[in-house]
N, C-alpha and C positions, 0 to 999 in steps of 0.2 A: 272788434270785441270790446265790451264794456270792462271797466275796472273790476266790477263783481264777477264777471264771467272769468276774467283772467285769474282772479284770485281763487275761485272754486277750481279752475283747471290746474293751478298750482298745488292746491291742497290734494287733488286726485292724483297727481304726479307723485306726490311725497307719500301717499297713503295715509293722510291725516284726515280723520273723520271727526264727527261731532264729539265722540267720547274723548278723543285725543286734544281736541280744542278746549274742551271743558277742563281736562287735567292740566293743560298748559296755563289756562287762566287762573285756576285754583292755586297753582304753583308758580304763578308769574314771577315772583321775586327770585326763586331759584333758577327758573328757566332763563331769566334776563342775566343772571350772574354767569351762567355757563354758555350763553348764546354765541359769544365770541368764538369759543372752541368748536362748538356744534357747526356754526356757519363755515368756519375755516375747513373743518373735516369734510363737510359736504361738498363744497366747491372743489377741494382737492380731489375728492373721489370722482367727481364728474370729469375733471380734467384728465383722469387716467384713461378715459375713453377718447381716442383720437378725435372722432367726429364731434363730440361734445366739446372738447377742448379747443378745436378750431372753430366751432360755432361761437364760443365765448369769445375767443380772441379776435374774431372777425367783427364783433359787435360791441364789444366792451372789455373789461378786465375783470379778473376775479376780486381785485381790490375794490373796484368800484361797485360791483354787485353785492359783495359783502357789506360794503358800507351802506348801501340801501336797505339791505335786509336788516341790518342792525338798527338802523333809524327806525324802520317800521316796528321793530320788536320794542324799542324804547317808547314809541307812541302808544303801544298797546299796553305797556307796563303803567303808563300814566292813566289809563281808563279804568 
């Protein structure tokens, strides 16, 4: 799977479409400010589902995944 395909799959999973991406870009400073709380809430929600929590813990950690997401958000903020 290519990076672009993986990104598209992630967006589909999250229910984020073109309109949401445009809104996030337009309000990127606000979104970046709240990103830490959003990412933490998202991964904590996933961990509530045993099979997803096990999948995360067998391949990574919530902290590591969160750090990667926040780094990508910061990259997007700079664009």
